[in-house]
Jmol script that loads the backbone (N, CA, C; Angstrom):
load data "model"
ATOM      1  N   MET A   1     -11.482  28.812   6.213  1.00  0.00           N
ATOM      2  CA  MET A   1     -11.801  27.403   6.356  1.00  0.00           C
ATOM      3  C   MET A   1     -12.054  26.763   4.991  1.00  0.00           C
ATOM      4  N   GLN A   2     -12.591  27.510   4.038  1.00  0.00           N
ATOM      5  CA  GLN A   2     -12.824  26.953   2.705  1.00  0.00           C
ATOM      6  C   GLN A   2     -11.519  26.566   2.033  1.00  0.00           C
ATOM      7  N   ALA A   3     -10.480  27.347   2.265  1.00  0.00           N
ATOM      8  CA  ALA A   3      -9.173  27.020   1.674  1.00  0.00           C
ATOM      9  C   ALA A   3      -8.676  25.681   2.195  1.00  0.00           C
ATOM     10  N   ALA A   4      -8.832  25.462   3.491  1.00  0.00           N
ATOM     11  CA  ALA A   4      -8.398  24.188   4.080  1.00  0.00           C
ATOM     12  C   ALA A   4      -9.187  23.035   3.498  1.00  0.00           C
ATOM     13  N   GLY A   5     -10.494  23.230   3.346  1.00  0.00           N
ATOM     14  CA  GLY A   5     -11.321  22.172   2.777  1.00  0.00           C
ATOM     15  C   GLY A   5     -10.918  21.838   1.362  1.00  0.00           C
ATOM     16  N   LYS A   6     -10.689  22.868   0.564  1.00  0.00           N
ATOM     17  CA  LYS A   6     -10.276  22.635  -0.830  1.00  0.00           C
ATOM     18  C   LYS A   6      -8.891  22.001  -0.894  1.00  0.00           C
ATOM     19  N   MET A   7      -8.001  22.423  -0.005  1.00  0.00           N
ATOM     20  CA  MET A   7      -6.653  21.847  -0.005  1.00  0.00           C
ATOM     21  C   MET A   7      -6.692  20.379   0.411  1.00  0.00           C
ATOM     22  N   THR A   8      -7.503  20.070   1.398  1.00  0.00           N
ATOM     23  CA  THR A   8      -7.647  18.674   1.829  1.00  0.00           C
ATOM     24  C   THR A   8      -8.284  17.839   0.727  1.00  0.00           C
ATOM     25  N   GLU A   9      -9.264  18.412   0.052  1.00  0.00           N
ATOM     26  CA  GLU A   9      -9.889  17.711  -1.068  1.00  0.00           C
ATOM     27  C   GLU A   9      -8.854  17.421  -2.163  1.00  0.00           C
ATOM     28  N   ALA A  10      -8.003  18.394  -2.427  1.00  0.00           N
ATOM     29  CA  ALA A  10      -6.938  18.186  -3.412  1.00  0.00           C
ATOM     30  C   ALA A  10      -5.992  17.085  -2.947  1.00  0.00           C
ATOM     31  N   LEU A  11      -5.668  17.071  -1.654  1.00  0.00           N
ATOM     32  CA  LEU A  11      -4.797  16.013  -1.122  1.00  0.00           C
ATOM     33  C   LEU A  11      -5.459  14.648  -1.261  1.00  0.00           C
ATOM     34  N   GLU A  12      -6.741  14.568  -1.006  1.00  0.00           N
ATOM     35  CA  GLU A  12      -7.441  13.289  -1.156  1.00  0.00           C
ATOM     36  C   GLU A  12      -7.388  12.808  -2.605  1.00  0.00           C
ATOM     37  N   THR A  13      -7.512  13.724  -3.540  1.00  0.00           N
ATOM     38  CA  THR A  13      -7.391  13.361  -4.956  1.00  0.00           C
ATOM     39  C   THR A  13      -5.975  12.891  -5.252  1.00  0.00           C
ATOM     40  N   LEU A  14      -5.004  13.582  -4.694  1.00  0.00           N
ATOM     41  CA  LEU A  14      -3.605  13.182  -4.872  1.00  0.00           C
ATOM     42  C   LEU A  14      -3.364  11.792  -4.296  1.00  0.00           C
ATOM     43  N   GLU A  15      -3.962  11.502  -3.160  1.00  0.00           N
ATOM     44  CA  GLU A  15      -3.802  10.178  -2.551  1.00  0.00           C
ATOM     45  C   GLU A  15      -4.366   9.095  -3.470  1.00  0.00           C
ATOM     46  N   ARG A  16      -5.493   9.397  -4.114  1.00  0.00           N
ATOM     47  CA  ARG A  16      -6.047   8.443  -5.085  1.00  0.00           C
ATOM     48  C   ARG A  16      -5.087   8.250  -6.252  1.00  0.00           C
ATOM     49  N   ALA A  17      -4.524   9.347  -6.741  1.00  0.00           N
ATOM     50  CA  ALA A  17      -3.558   9.252  -7.845  1.00  0.00           C
ATOM     51  C   ALA A  17      -2.351   8.428  -7.416  1.00  0.00           C
ATOM     52  N   ARG A  18      -1.889   8.643  -6.199  1.00  0.00           N
ATOM     53  CA  ARG A  18      -0.750   7.879  -5.676  1.00  0.00           C
ATOM     54  C   ARG A  18      -1.079   6.392  -5.628  1.00  0.00           C
ATOM     55  N   GLY A  19      -2.308   6.071  -5.251  1.00  0.00           N
ATOM     56  CA  GLY A  19      -2.728   4.671  -5.248  1.00  0.00           C
ATOM     57  C   GLY A  19      -2.669   4.066  -6.640  1.00  0.00           C
ATOM     58  N   HIS A  20      -3.075   4.839  -7.630  1.00  0.00           N
ATOM     59  CA  HIS A  20      -2.994   4.364  -9.013  1.00  0.00           C
ATOM     60  C   HIS A  20      -1.538   4.183  -9.442  1.00  0.00           C
ATOM     61  N   LEU A  21      -0.691   5.068  -8.978  1.00  0.00           N
ATOM     62  CA  LEU A  21       0.733   4.939  -9.296  1.00  0.00           C
ATOM     63  C   LEU A  21       1.295   3.650  -8.697  1.00  0.00           C
ATOM     64  N   TYR A  22       0.918   3.343  -7.464  1.00  0.00           N
ATOM     65  CA  TYR A  22       1.361   2.092  -6.848  1.00  0.00           C
ATOM     66  C   TYR A  22       0.756   0.888  -7.568  1.00  0.00           C
ATOM     67  N   SER A  23      -0.483   1.013  -8.024  1.00  0.00           N
ATOM     68  CA  SER A  23      -1.082  -0.071  -8.816  1.00  0.00           C
ATOM     69  C   SER A  23      -0.293  -0.287 -10.096  1.00  0.00           C
ATOM     70  N   PHE A  24       0.046   0.812 -10.768  1.00  0.00           N
ATOM     71  CA  PHE A  24       0.873   0.740 -11.975  1.00  0.00           C
ATOM     72  C   PHE A  24       2.191   0.022 -11.668  1.00  0.00           C
ATOM     73  N   HIS A  25       2.830   0.408 -10.590  1.00  0.00           N
ATOM     74  CA  HIS A  25       4.096  -0.206 -10.169  1.00  0.00           C
ATOM     75  C   HIS A  25       3.933  -1.723  -9.987  1.00  0.00           C
ATOM     76  N   GLN A  26       2.887  -2.131  -9.298  1.00  0.00           N
ATOM     77  CA  GLN A  26       2.677  -3.555  -9.048  1.00  0.00           C
ATOM     78  C   GLN A  26       2.304  -4.308 -10.320  1.00  0.00           C
ATOM     79  N   LEU A  27       1.480  -3.698 -11.152  1.00  0.00           N
ATOM     80  CA  LEU A  27       1.077  -4.356 -12.399  1.00  0.00           C
ATOM     81  C   LEU A  27       2.257  -4.538 -13.345  1.00  0.00           C
ATOM     82  N   ILE A  28       3.118  -3.556 -13.431  1.00  0.00           N
ATOM     83  CA  ILE A  28       4.308  -3.696 -14.280  1.00  0.00           C
ATOM     84  C   ILE A  28       5.214  -4.787 -13.723  1.00  0.00           C
ATOM     85  N   GLY A  29       5.351  -4.854 -12.410  1.00  0.00           N
ATOM     86  CA  GLY A  29       6.146  -5.917 -11.799  1.00  0.00           C
ATOM     87  C   GLY A  29       5.589  -7.294 -12.109  1.00  0.00           C
ATOM     88  N   GLU A  30       4.271  -7.432 -12.002  1.00  0.00           N
ATOM     89  CA  GLU A  30       3.627  -8.708 -12.334  1.00  0.00           C
ATOM     90  C   GLU A  30       3.819  -9.047 -13.812  1.00  0.00           C
ATOM     91  N   THR A  31       3.744  -8.027 -14.653  1.00  0.00           N
ATOM     92  CA  THR A  31       3.938  -8.226 -16.087  1.00  0.00           C
ATOM     93  C   THR A  31       5.335  -8.754 -16.362  1.00  0.00           C
ATOM     94  N   ASP A  32       6.323  -8.117 -15.754  1.00  0.00           N
ATOM     95  CA  ASP A  32       7.704  -8.536 -15.969  1.00  0.00           C
ATOM     96  C   ASP A  32       7.924  -9.973 -15.504  1.00  0.00           C
ATOM     97  N   LEU A  33       7.381 -10.312 -14.344  1.00  0.00           N
ATOM     98  CA  LEU A  33       7.536 -11.679 -13.835  1.00  0.00           C
ATOM     99  C   LEU A  33       6.784 -12.697 -14.693  1.00  0.00           C
ATOM    100  N   ALA A  34       5.653 -12.298 -15.288  1.00  0.00           N
ATOM    101  CA  ALA A  34       4.895 -13.203 -16.158  1.00  0.00           C
ATOM    102  C   ALA A  34       5.703 -13.591 -17.393  1.00  0.00           C
ATOM    103  N   LEU A  35       6.604 -12.718 -17.804  1.00  0.00           N
ATOM    104  CA  LEU A  35       7.440 -13.042 -18.961  1.00  0.00           C
ATOM    105  C   LEU A  35       8.288 -14.288 -18.729  1.00  0.00           C
ATOM    106  N   ASP A  36       8.637 -14.558 -17.485  1.00  0.00           N
ATOM    107  CA  ASP A  36       9.398 -15.777 -17.174  1.00  0.00           C
ATOM    108  C   ASP A  36       8.648 -17.022 -17.646  1.00  0.00           C
ATOM    109  N   ASP A  37       7.332 -17.051 -17.398  1.00  0.00           N
ATOM    110  CA  ASP A  37       6.512 -18.190 -17.830  1.00  0.00           C
ATOM    111  C   ASP A  37       6.433 -18.269 -19.352  1.00  0.00           C
ATOM    112  N   VAL A  38       6.284 -17.114 -19.988  1.00  0.00           N
ATOM    113  CA  VAL A  38       6.217 -17.076 -21.456  1.00  0.00           C
ATOM    114  C   VAL A  38       7.509 -17.635 -22.039  1.00  0.00           C
ATOM    115  N   ILE A  39       8.616 -17.187 -21.504  1.00  0.00           N
ATOM    116  CA  ILE A  39       9.928 -17.635 -21.991  1.00  0.00           C
ATOM    117  C   ILE A  39      10.092 -19.131 -21.792  1.00  0.00           C
ATOM    118  N   GLU A  40       9.691 -19.616 -20.622  1.00  0.00           N
ATOM    119  CA  GLU A  40       9.774 -21.053 -20.350  1.00  0.00           C
ATOM    120  C   GLU A  40       8.933 -21.852 -21.348  1.00  0.00           C
ATOM    121  N   LYS A  41       7.722 -21.398 -21.602  1.00  0.00           N
ATOM    122  CA  LYS A  41       6.831 -22.102 -22.543  1.00  0.00           C
ATOM    123  C   LYS A  41       7.396 -22.076 -23.961  1.00  0.00           C
ATOM    124  N   LEU A  42       7.963 -20.943 -24.347  1.00  0.00           N
ATOM    125  CA  LEU A  42       8.578 -20.866 -25.677  1.00  0.00           C
ATOM    126  C   LEU A  42       9.738 -21.850 -25.803  1.00  0.00           C
ATOM    127  N   ARG A  43      10.529 -21.956 -24.758  1.00  0.00           N
ATOM    128  CA  ARG A  43      11.665 -22.887 -24.801  1.00  0.00           C
ATOM    129  C   ARG A  43      11.185 -24.339 -24.839  1.00  0.00           C
ATOM    130  N   GLU A  44      10.075 -24.610 -24.149  1.00  0.00           N
ATOM    131  CA  GLU A  44       9.525 -25.971 -24.157  1.00  0.00           C
ATOM    132  C   GLU A  44       9.107 -26.407 -25.556  1.00  0.00           C
ATOM    133  N   VAL A  45       8.692 -25.471 -26.386  1.00  0.00           N
ATOM    134  CA  VAL A  45       8.262 -25.824 -27.740  1.00  0.00           C
ATOM    135  C   VAL A  45       9.348 -25.529 -28.788  1.00  0.00           C
ATOM    136  N   GLY A  46      10.562 -25.311 -28.308  1.00  0.00           N
ATOM    137  CA  GLY A  46      11.694 -25.155 -29.219  1.00  0.00           C
ATOM    138  C   GLY A  46      11.852 -23.777 -29.846  1.00  0.00           C
ATOM    139  N   GLU A  47      11.223 -22.772 -29.299  1.00  0.00           N
ATOM    140  CA  GLU A  47      11.317 -21.415 -29.845  1.00  0.00           C
ATOM    141  C   GLU A  47      12.373 -20.597 -29.096  1.00  0.00           C
ATOM    142  N   GLU A  48      13.584 -21.136 -29.050  1.00  0.00           N
ATOM    143  CA  GLU A  48      14.682 -20.491 -28.327  1.00  0.00           C
ATOM    144  C   GLU A  48      14.992 -19.079 -28.832  1.00  0.00           C
ATOM    145  N   PRO A  49      15.031 -18.847 -30.143  1.00  0.00           N
ATOM    146  CA  PRO A  49      15.334 -17.474 -30.591  1.00  0.00           C
ATOM    147  C   PRO A  49      14.315 -16.437 -30.100  1.00  0.00           C
ATOM    148  N   VAL A  50      13.041 -16.809 -30.128  1.00  0.00           N
ATOM    149  CA  VAL A  50      12.004 -15.888 -29.655  1.00  0.00           C
ATOM    150  C   VAL A  50      12.131 -15.694 -28.145  1.00  0.00           C
ATOM    151  N   ALA A  51      12.360 -16.792 -27.420  1.00  0.00           N
ATOM    152  CA  ALA A  51      12.521 -16.724 -25.969  1.00  0.00           C
ATOM    153  C   ALA A  51      13.711 -15.855 -25.597  1.00  0.00           C
ATOM    154  N   LYS A  52      14.813 -16.073 -26.300  1.00  0.00           N
ATOM    155  CA  LYS A  52      16.031 -15.299 -26.003  1.00  0.00           C
ATOM    156  C   LYS A  52      15.821 -13.811 -26.258  1.00  0.00           C
ATOM    157  N   ARG A  53      15.116 -13.488 -27.337  1.00  0.00           N
ATOM    158  CA  ARG A  53      14.868 -12.083 -27.652  1.00  0.00           C
ATOM    159  C   ARG A  53      14.009 -11.426 -26.562  1.00  0.00           C
ATOM    160  N   LEU A  54      12.946 -12.120 -26.135  1.00  0.00           N
ATOM    161  CA  LEU A  54      12.126 -11.601 -25.036  1.00  0.00           C
ATOM    162  C   LEU A  54      12.958 -11.401 -23.779  1.00  0.00           C
ATOM    163  N   GLU A  55      13.769 -12.405 -23.462  1.00  0.00           N
ATOM    164  CA  GLU A  55      14.578 -12.360 -22.252  1.00  0.00           C
ATOM    165  C   GLU A  55      15.556 -11.181 -22.280  1.00  0.00           C
ATOM    166  N   GLU A  56      16.161 -10.950 -23.428  1.00  0.00           N
ATOM    167  CA  GLU A  56      17.152  -9.886 -23.540  1.00  0.00           C
ATOM    168  C   GLU A  56      16.524  -8.492 -23.661  1.00  0.00           C
ATOM    169  N   GLU A  57      15.417  -8.393 -24.384  1.00  0.00           N
ATOM    170  CA  GLU A  57      14.874  -7.067 -24.701  1.00  0.00           C
ATOM    171  C   GLU A  57      13.779  -6.581 -23.758  1.00  0.00           C
ATOM    172  N   LEU A  58      13.010  -7.506 -23.153  1.00  0.00           N
ATOM    173  CA  LEU A  58      11.894  -7.070 -22.311  1.00  0.00           C
ATOM    174  C   LEU A  58      12.097  -7.314 -20.820  1.00  0.00           C
ATOM    175  N   VAL A  59      12.612  -8.481 -20.445  1.00  0.00           N
ATOM    176  CA  VAL A  59      12.771  -8.787 -19.024  1.00  0.00           C
ATOM    177  C   VAL A  59      13.722  -7.764 -18.398  1.00  0.00           C
ATOM    178  N   GLY A  60      13.232  -7.123 -17.355  1.00  0.00           N
ATOM    179  CA  GLY A  60      14.065  -6.167 -16.629  1.00  0.00           C
ATOM    180  C   GLY A  60      14.243  -4.823 -17.310  1.00  0.00           C
ATOM    181  N   ARG A  61      13.511  -4.580 -18.369  1.00  0.00           N
ATOM    182  CA  ARG A  61      13.655  -3.330 -19.118  1.00  0.00           C
ATOM    183  C   ARG A  61      13.124  -2.143 -18.307  1.00  0.00           C
ATOM    184  N   ASN A  62      13.759  -1.001 -18.445  1.00  0.00           N
ATOM    185  CA  ASN A  62      13.255   0.234 -17.848  1.00  0.00           C
ATOM    186  C   ASN A  62      11.929   0.586 -18.502  1.00  0.00           C
ATOM    187  N   VAL A  63      10.982   1.095 -17.713  1.00  0.00           N
ATOM    188  CA  VAL A  63       9.697   1.485 -18.283  1.00  0.00           C
ATOM    189  C   VAL A  63       9.735   2.906 -18.828  1.00  0.00           C
ATOM    190  N   ILE A  64      10.577   3.733 -18.258  1.00  0.00           N
ATOM    191  CA  ILE A  64      10.911   5.036 -18.833  1.00  0.00           C
ATOM    192  C   ILE A  64      12.422   5.172 -18.733  1.00  0.00           C
ATOM    193  N   ASP A  65      12.967   6.143 -19.390  1.00  0.00           N
ATOM    194  CA  ASP A  65      14.417   6.287 -19.493  1.00  0.00           C
ATOM    195  C   ASP A  65      15.120   6.138 -18.142  1.00  0.00           C
ATOM    196  N   GLY A  66      15.866   5.062 -18.001  1.00  0.00           N
ATOM    197  CA  GLY A  66      16.681   4.840 -16.817  1.00  0.00           C
ATOM    198  C   GLY A  66      15.953   4.414 -15.564  1.00  0.00           C
ATOM    199  N   ARG A  67      14.665   4.150 -15.645  1.00  0.00           N
ATOM    200  CA  ARG A  67      13.916   3.889 -14.418  1.00  0.00           C
ATOM    201  C   ARG A  67      12.987   2.695 -14.506  1.00  0.00           C
ATOM    202  N   TRP A  68      12.988   1.948 -13.415  1.00  0.00           N
ATOM    203  CA  TRP A  68      11.955   0.978 -13.149  1.00  0.00           C
ATOM    204  C   TRP A  68      10.837   1.708 -12.402  1.00  0.00           C
ATOM    205  N   THR A  69       9.708   1.063 -12.229  1.00  0.00           N
ATOM    206  CA  THR A  69       8.577   1.736 -11.601  1.00  0.00           C
ATOM    207  C   THR A  69       8.842   2.104 -10.145  1.00  0.00           C
ATOM    208  N   PHE A  70       9.628   1.308  -9.417  1.00  0.00           N
ATOM    209  CA  PHE A  70       9.898   1.662  -8.024  1.00  0.00           C
ATOM    210  C   PHE A  70      10.615   3.002  -7.940  1.00  0.00           C
ATOM    211  N   GLN A  71      11.445   3.298  -8.940  1.00  0.00           N
ATOM    212  CA  GLN A  71      12.150   4.582  -8.949  1.00  0.00           C
ATOM    213  C   GLN A  71      11.194   5.735  -9.246  1.00  0.00           C
ATOM    214  N   ILE A  72      10.190   5.481 -10.077  1.00  0.00           N
ATOM    215  CA  ILE A  72       9.176   6.496 -10.354  1.00  0.00           C
ATOM    216  C   ILE A  72       8.390   6.782  -9.075  1.00  0.00           C
ATOM    217  N   VAL A  73       7.980   5.728  -8.386  1.00  0.00           N
ATOM    218  CA  VAL A  73       7.227   5.868  -7.141  1.00  0.00           C
ATOM    219  C   VAL A  73       8.057   6.635  -6.105  1.00  0.00           C
ATOM    220  N   GLU A  74       9.314   6.255  -5.953  1.00  0.00           N
ATOM    221  CA  GLU A  74      10.169   6.932  -4.975  1.00  0.00           C
ATOM    222  C   GLU A  74      10.342   8.410  -5.304  1.00  0.00           C
ATOM    223  N   ASP A  75      10.574   8.718  -6.576  1.00  0.00           N
ATOM    224  CA  ASP A  75      10.752  10.104  -6.992  1.00  0.00           C
ATOM    225  C   ASP A  75       9.472  10.905  -6.740  1.00  0.00           C
ATOM    226  N   PHE A  76       8.335  10.333  -7.092  1.00  0.00           N
ATOM    227  CA  PHE A  76       7.051  10.985  -6.844  1.00  0.00           C
ATOM    228  C   PHE A  76       6.869  11.269  -5.358  1.00  0.00           C
ATOM    229  N   ASP A  77       7.103  10.248  -4.527  1.00  0.00           N
ATOM    230  CA  ASP A  77       6.932  10.415  -3.079  1.00  0.00           C
ATOM    231  C   ASP A  77       7.854  11.490  -2.520  1.00  0.00           C
ATOM    232  N   GLU A  78       9.107  11.456  -2.919  1.00  0.00           N
ATOM    233  CA  GLU A  78      10.105  12.373  -2.363  1.00  0.00           C
ATOM    234  C   GLU A  78       9.959  13.800  -2.877  1.00  0.00           C
ATOM    235  N   ASN A  79       9.565  13.957  -4.127  1.00  0.00           N
ATOM    236  CA  ASN A  79       9.614  15.276  -4.738  1.00  0.00           C
ATOM    237  C   ASN A  79       8.263  15.953  -4.932  1.00  0.00           C
ATOM    238  N   TYR A  80       7.172  15.246  -4.715  1.00  0.00           N
ATOM    239  CA  TYR A  80       5.865  15.873  -4.882  1.00  0.00           C
ATOM    240  C   TYR A  80       4.935  15.554  -3.722  1.00  0.00           C
ATOM    241  N   TRP A  81       4.677  14.286  -3.484  1.00  0.00           N
ATOM    242  CA  TRP A  81       3.701  13.874  -2.478  1.00  0.00           C
ATOM    243  C   TRP A  81       4.049  14.402  -1.093  1.00  0.00           C
ATOM    244  N   THR A  82       5.300  14.251  -0.677  1.00  0.00           N
ATOM    245  CA  THR A  82       5.721  14.712   0.650  1.00  0.00           C
ATOM    246  C   THR A  82       5.551  16.223   0.782  1.00  0.00           C
ATOM    247  N   LEU A  83       5.978  16.964  -0.226  1.00  0.00           N
ATOM    248  CA  LEU A  83       5.853  18.420  -0.203  1.00  0.00           C
ATOM    249  C   LEU A  83       4.381  18.841  -0.191  1.00  0.00           C
ATOM    250  N   PHE A  84       3.562  18.178  -0.974  1.00  0.00           N
ATOM    251  CA  PHE A  84       2.139  18.498  -1.015  1.00  0.00           C
ATOM    252  C   PHE A  84       1.517  18.303   0.364  1.00  0.00           C
ATOM    253  N   ARG A  85       1.841  17.202   1.026  1.00  0.00           N
ATOM    254  CA  ARG A  85       1.305  16.931   2.359  1.00  0.00           C
ATOM    255  C   ARG A  85       1.748  17.998   3.356  1.00  0.00           C
ATOM    256  N   GLU A  86       2.996  18.436   3.248  1.00  0.00           N
ATOM    257  CA  GLU A  86       3.484  19.498   4.138  1.00  0.00           C
ATOM    258  C   GLU A  86       2.682  20.781   3.936  1.00  0.00           C
ATOM    259  N   HIS A  87       2.409  21.114   2.674  1.00  0.00           N
ATOM    260  CA  HIS A  87       1.639  22.322   2.389  1.00  0.00           C
ATOM    261  C   HIS A  87       0.184  22.194   2.846  1.00  0.00           C
ATOM    262  N   GLU A  88      -0.391  21.018   2.693  1.00  0.00           N
ATOM    263  CA  GLU A  88      -1.762  20.806   3.153  1.00  0.00           C
ATOM    264  C   GLU A  88      -1.841  21.010   4.660  1.00  0.00           C
ATOM    265  N   ALA A  89      -0.862  20.495   5.396  1.00  0.00           N
ATOM    266  CA  ALA A  89      -0.830  20.687   6.850  1.00  0.00           C
ATOM    267  C   ALA A  89      -0.660  22.164   7.202  1.00  0.00           C
ATOM    268  N   ALA A  90       0.161  22.876   6.451  1.00  0.00           N
ATOM    269  CA  ALA A  90       0.371  24.304   6.709  1.00  0.00           C
ATOM    270  C   ALA A  90      -0.919  25.097   6.478  1.00  0.00           C
ATOM    271  N   VAL A  91      -1.665  24.750   5.428  1.00  0.00           N
ATOM    272  CA  VAL A  91      -2.935  25.428   5.169  1.00  0.00           C
ATOM    273  C   VAL A  91      -3.907  25.152   6.316  1.00  0.00           C
ATOM    274  N   ARG A  92      -3.988  23.917   6.773  1.00  0.00           N
ATOM    275  CA  ARG A  92      -4.874  23.581   7.896  1.00  0.00           C
ATOM    276  C   ARG A  92      -4.446  24.314   9.160  1.00  0.00           C
ATOM    277  N   ASP A  93      -3.125  24.335   9.417  1.00  0.00           N
ATOM    278  CA  ASP A  93      -2.635  25.033  10.611  1.00  0.00           C
ATOM    279  C   ASP A  93      -3.017  26.510  10.585  1.00  0.00           C
ATOM    280  N   ALA A  94      -2.920  27.117   9.396  1.00  0.00           N
ATOM    281  CA  ALA A  94      -3.206  28.550   9.265  1.00  0.00           C
ATOM    282  C   ALA A  94      -4.688  28.869   9.342  1.00  0.00           C
ATOM    283  N   THR A  95      -5.537  27.922   8.973  1.00  0.00           N
ATOM    284  CA  THR A  95      -6.967  28.247   8.843  1.00  0.00           C
ATOM    285  C   THR A  95      -7.890  27.488   9.787  1.00  0.00           C
ATOM    286  N   THR A  96      -7.468  26.339  10.306  1.00  0.00           N
ATOM    287  CA  THR A  96      -8.371  25.542  11.157  1.00  0.00           C
ATOM    288  C   THR A  96      -7.684  25.028  12.417  1.00  0.00           C
ATOM    289  N   GLU A  97      -6.571  25.669  12.798  1.00  0.00           N
ATOM    290  CA  GLU A  97      -5.789  25.223  13.954  1.00  0.00           C
ATOM    291  C   GLU A  97      -5.358  23.770  13.806  1.00  0.00           C
ATOM    292  N   GLY A  98      -5.134  23.363  12.560  1.00  0.00           N
ATOM    293  CA  GLY A  98      -4.641  22.017  12.282  1.00  0.00           C
ATOM    294  C   GLY A  98      -5.701  20.937  12.241  1.00  0.00           C
ATOM    295  N   ARG A  99      -6.952  21.296  12.523  1.00  0.00           N
ATOM    296  CA  ARG A  99      -8.012  20.280  12.522  1.00  0.00           C
ATOM    297  C   ARG A  99      -8.251  19.785  11.105  1.00  0.00           C
ATOM    298  N   ARG A 100      -8.521  18.511  10.995  1.00  0.00           N
ATOM    299  CA  ARG A 100      -8.795  17.875   9.707  1.00  0.00           C
ATOM    300  C   ARG A 100     -10.290  17.653   9.551  1.00  0.00           C
ATOM    301  N   HIS A 101     -10.743  17.631   8.326  1.00  0.00           N
ATOM    302  CA  HIS A 101     -12.129  17.301   7.983  1.00  0.00           C
ATOM    303  C   HIS A 101     -13.145  18.105   8.800  1.00  0.00           C
ATOM    304  N   VAL A 102     -12.908  19.390   8.901  1.00  0.00           N
ATOM    305  CA  VAL A 102     -13.804  20.259   9.672  1.00  0.00           C
ATOM    306  C   VAL A 102     -15.209  20.240   9.074  1.00  0.00           C
ATOM    307  N   PHE A 103     -15.321  20.385   7.764  1.00  0.00           N
ATOM    308  CA  PHE A 103     -16.627  20.382   7.109  1.00  0.00           C
ATOM    309  C   PHE A 103     -17.380  19.082   7.390  1.00  0.00           C
ATOM    310  N   GLU A 104     -16.677  17.959   7.271  1.00  0.00           N
ATOM    311  CA  GLU A 104     -17.320  16.665   7.499  1.00  0.00           C
ATOM    312  C   GLU A 104     -17.747  16.505   8.961  1.00  0.00           C
ATOM    313  N   ALA A 105     -16.913  16.991   9.893  1.00  0.00           N
ATOM    314  CA  ALA A 105     -17.258  16.890  11.314  1.00  0.00           C
ATOM    315  C   ALA A 105     -18.521  17.701  11.615  1.00  0.00           C
ATOM    316  N   GLU A 106     -18.613  18.889  11.007  1.00  0.00           N
ATOM    317  CA  GLU A 106     -19.816  19.712  11.191  1.00  0.00           C
ATOM    318  C   GLU A 106     -21.038  19.039  10.566  1.00  0.00           C
ATOM    319  N   MET A 107     -20.865  18.444   9.400  1.00  0.00           N
ATOM    320  CA  MET A 107     -21.961  17.750   8.738  1.00  0.00           C
ATOM    321  C   MET A 107     -22.426  16.562   9.574  1.00  0.00           C
ATOM    322  N   LYS A 108     -21.469  15.817  10.113  1.00  0.00           N
ATOM    323  CA  LYS A 108     -21.829  14.666  10.934  1.00  0.00           C
ATOM    324  C   LYS A 108     -22.670  15.113  12.118  1.00  0.00           C
ATOM    325  N   GLU A 109     -22.261  16.207  12.747  1.00  0.00           N
ATOM    326  CA  GLU A 109     -22.991  16.689  13.910  1.00  0.00           C
ATOM    327  C   GLU A 109     -24.418  17.091  13.537  1.00  0.00           C
ATOM    328  N   ARG A 110     -24.584  17.705  12.369  1.00  0.00           N
ATOM    329  CA  ARG A 110     -25.921  18.108  11.913  1.00  0.00           C
ATOM    330  C   ARG A 110     -26.789  16.901  11.543  1.00  0.00           C
ATOM    331  N   ARG A 111     -26.191  15.870  11.002  1.00  0.00           N
ATOM    332  CA  ARG A 111     -26.965  14.770  10.421  1.00  0.00           C
ATOM    333  C   ARG A 111     -27.201  13.596  11.376  1.00  0.00           C
ATOM    334  N   ARG A 112     -26.439  13.496  12.419  1.00  0.00           N
ATOM    335  CA  ARG A 112     -26.599  12.346  13.308  1.00  0.00           C
ATOM    336  C   ARG A 112     -27.803  12.537  14.229  1.00  0.00           C
ATOM    337  N   THR A 113     -28.354  11.416  14.689  1.00  0.00           N
ATOM    338  CA  THR A 113     -29.459  11.449  15.639  1.00  0.00           C
ATOM    339  C   THR A 113     -28.870  11.260  17.028  1.00  0.00           C
ATOM    340  N   GLN A 114     -28.835  12.333  17.782  1.00  0.00           N
ATOM    341  CA  GLN A 114     -28.219  12.270  19.108  1.00  0.00           C
ATOM    342  C   GLN A 114     -28.935  11.270  19.993  1.00  0.00           C
ATOM    343  N   GLY A 115     -28.131  10.483  20.704  1.00  0.00           N
ATOM    344  CA  GLY A 115     -28.668   9.497  21.630  1.00  0.00           C
ATOM    345  C   GLY A 115     -29.000   8.156  21.006  1.00  0.00           C
ATOM    346  N   LEU A 116     -28.978   8.056  19.672  1.00  0.00           N
ATOM    347  CA  LEU A 116     -29.311   6.801  19.006  1.00  0.00           C
ATOM    348  C   LEU A 116     -28.041   5.981  18.791  1.00  0.00           C
ATOM    349  N   ASP A 117     -28.133   4.680  19.100  1.00  0.00           N
ATOM    350  CA  ASP A 117     -26.996   3.787  18.902  1.00  0.00           C
ATOM    351  C   ASP A 117     -26.533   3.838  17.449  1.00  0.00           C
ATOM    352  N   GLY A 118     -25.234   3.961  17.250  1.00  0.00           N
ATOM    353  CA  GLY A 118     -24.678   4.033  15.908  1.00  0.00           C
ATOM    354  C   GLY A 118     -24.555   5.463  15.410  1.00  0.00           C
ATOM    355  N   HIS A 119     -24.977   6.424  16.219  1.00  0.00           N
ATOM    356  CA  HIS A 119     -24.916   7.845  15.844  1.00  0.00           C
ATOM    357  C   HIS A 119     -24.065   8.628  16.836  1.00  0.00           C
ATOM    358  N   GLU A 120     -23.169   7.950  17.547  1.00  0.00           N
ATOM    359  CA  GLU A 120     -22.325   8.622  18.526  1.00  0.00           C
ATOM    360  C   GLU A 120     -21.444   9.666  17.843  1.00  0.00           C
ATOM    361  N   ALA A 121     -21.143  10.748  18.557  1.00  0.00           N
ATOM    362  CA  ALA A 121     -20.291  11.816  18.006  1.00  0.00           C
ATOM    363  C   ALA A 121     -18.864  11.310  17.806  1.00  0.00           C
ATOM    364  N   ARG A 122     -18.390  10.483  18.716  1.00  0.00           N
ATOM    365  CA  ARG A 122     -17.021   9.961  18.662  1.00  0.00           C
ATOM    366  C   ARG A 122     -16.990   8.538  19.223  1.00  0.00           C
ATOM    367  N   PRO A 123     -15.957   7.778  18.918  1.00  0.00           N
ATOM    368  CA  PRO A 123     -15.843   6.441  19.531  1.00  0.00           C
ATOM    369  C   PRO A 123     -15.626   6.573  21.044  1.00  0.00           C
ATOM    370  N   ASP A 124     -16.047   5.546  21.785  1.00  0.00           N
ATOM    371  CA  ASP A 124     -15.834   5.559  23.257  1.00  0.00           C
ATOM    372  C   ASP A 124     -14.370   5.530  23.580  1.00  0.00           C
TER     373      ASP A 124
END
end "model"
wireframe off; spacefill off
backbone 0.3
color backbone group
């Protein structure tokens, strides 16, 4: 059961990392779109050469070799996250009959006040 708990804990950490990866993806997208405003403002003040250089060199640029952030996210999901989740489920199946959060469920049972509103074992 300890192996399942540690594996689930690792998956939860991975899920947090995945969230940061999606944040990175969205922030880079917002950054790229913000350049449109910068370019427009530069053109309004007659700075066409600077605007053109930004437009050509930064707008739509790959963030790593050959890839936009959506491609990084897709590759991560397909080649690591999905496999990790499959292995986490296999560890749970082998050690806890597939049950999730066994440690937390046991803790909840120990810590709750039976019969008190808001301390129910499960939702109705």
